Each structure stands twice: as C-alpha cells, then as structure tokens.
C-alpha positions in Angstrom: -141.7 76.4 -148.8 -142.3 79.3 -150.1 -140.3 83.2 -149.2 -142.9 84.9 -146.7 -140.8 88.0 -148.7 -142.1 86.9 -151.6 -145.2 89.3 -153.0 -143.9 92.0 -150.4 -143.3 95.0 -150.9 -139.8 96.2 -150.3 -137.0 98.4 -150.3 -133.2 96.2 -151.3 -129.7 97.7 -150.8 -126.8 96.3 -152.9 -123.0 97.3 -152.0 -123.0 96.1 -156.2 -126.2 97.6 -157.2 -127.3 100.2 -155.2 -131.1 101.0 -153.6 -133.9 99.9 -155.3 -137.8 100.1 -154.6 -140.1 97.0 -155.5 -142.3 94.1 -155.4 -140.3 90.6 -154.6 -141.0 88.4 -157.3 -138.5 85.5 -156.3 -135.6 85.8 -153.4 -132.9 82.9 -153.1 -130.5 83.4 -150.0 -128.6 81.0 -151.1 -126.9 82.9 -154.3 -127.6 86.1 -153.1 -129.8 86.9 -155.7 -133.3 88.7 -155.3 -135.8 90.0 -158.8 -138.3 92.7 -157.8 -141.1 93.6 -160.0 -142.1 97.2 -160.3 -139.1 98.8 -159.1 -137.7 101.8 -158.9 -133.7 103.3 -158.1 -133.0 105.3 -155.3 -130.4 107.3 -156.3 -131.2 110.2 -153.9 -133.5 110.7 -150.7 -134.6 112.6 -147.6 -136.4 110.9 -144.8 -138.6 112.7 -142.8 -136.2 112.2 -139.6 -132.5 113.0 -139.7 -131.5 109.7 -139.6 -131.3 109.8 -143.3 -131.8 105.8 -143.4 -132.9 103.7 -145.8 -134.7 101.6 -142.8 -136.6 105.2 -142.5 -137.6 105.5 -145.8 -139.1 101.3 -145.8 -141.0 102.4 -142.9 -142.4 106.3 -143.3 -141.5 107.2 -146.6 -140.6 109.6 -148.5 -140.0 113.9 -146.9 -142.6 115.3 -148.5 -141.3 118.6 -150.7 -138.0 117.3 -150.9 -135.9 117.0 -154.2 -135.5 113.2 -154.5 -134.5 111.7 -157.9 -135.8 108.3 -157.9 -135.4 106.3 -161.3 -138.1 105.1 -163.9 -140.8 102.6 -163.3 -138.8 99.2 -164.7 -140.9 96.1 -164.9 -138.5 93.7 -163.6 -134.3 93.6 -162.1 -132.8 91.1 -160.7 -130.0 92.2 -158.5 -127.4 89.8 -157.6 -124.9 91.1 -154.7 -121.9 88.5 -153.8 -121.6 90.2 -150.2 -125.3 90.0 -149.6 -128.1 92.6 -149.7 -130.8 94.7 -147.2 -134.0 94.5 -147.3 -136.6 96.2 -145.5 -140.3 95.6 -145.6 -142.4 98.8 -146.7 -145.0 99.6 -145.3 -148.1 100.9 -147.7 -147.9 104.3 -147.8 -144.2 104.0 -148.0 -144.2 102.4 -150.9 -146.8 104.2 -152.5 -144.8 108.0 -151.6 -141.7 105.8 -153.4 -143.5 104.7 -156.6 -145.6 107.7 -156.6 -142.6 110.1 -156.7 -142.6 111.9 -159.5 -138.9 113.1 -160.7 -138.3 116.2 -162.0 
C-alpha cells in the first residue's frame, strides 16, 4: 500500500538531522527514514504568531519581513532518525513561503 504522504510538501523535524522542508519521495516508518526532494534545511525561522512552532510554519508559512536562516535547496536528502520524527504537511502558501525565501 502506498503511503498517503508520498508527493506531499512537508516539514520534517528530527532530533538528529534538524528541520527540513521538501516533498516526500519515500518514507519507511519501520526504519524511521524519509527521503525528501527539493529540500531546504530550516536553521532559524520565525512564525506569524508567538508560538515559534514548526506546526505554525507548516500551516501559515514564514513571518513576513523576518530574518530567517534557511539553507539552499538541495536535490534530495535522506533523513534517518532512530528515535522517530515529526512530519507536518504544509499548506500551499506555507510551502511557497519557505521555498521562495531568499537567504541574505
């Protein structure tokens, strides 16, 4: 059975690999492994509210005008996190705000 997250734009938070945004290419829940394409690492981001949560970024995108720190887009990243990871599906607007952000 195909995982319903394949092809979705997501934010992944893993305690070993950090936080990434991208499109799910594959996911292996049993091995706590996920592969993202068109991925960017989110080093420091600011939310539209005071929560500072990755869930808020997934729902509402980045806070406009804030000085975010986001890595360059890479073709593919494989995240392996033995303790598991958080996976949040992004809205279209949220995904666009992360992927179009120009790091200073």
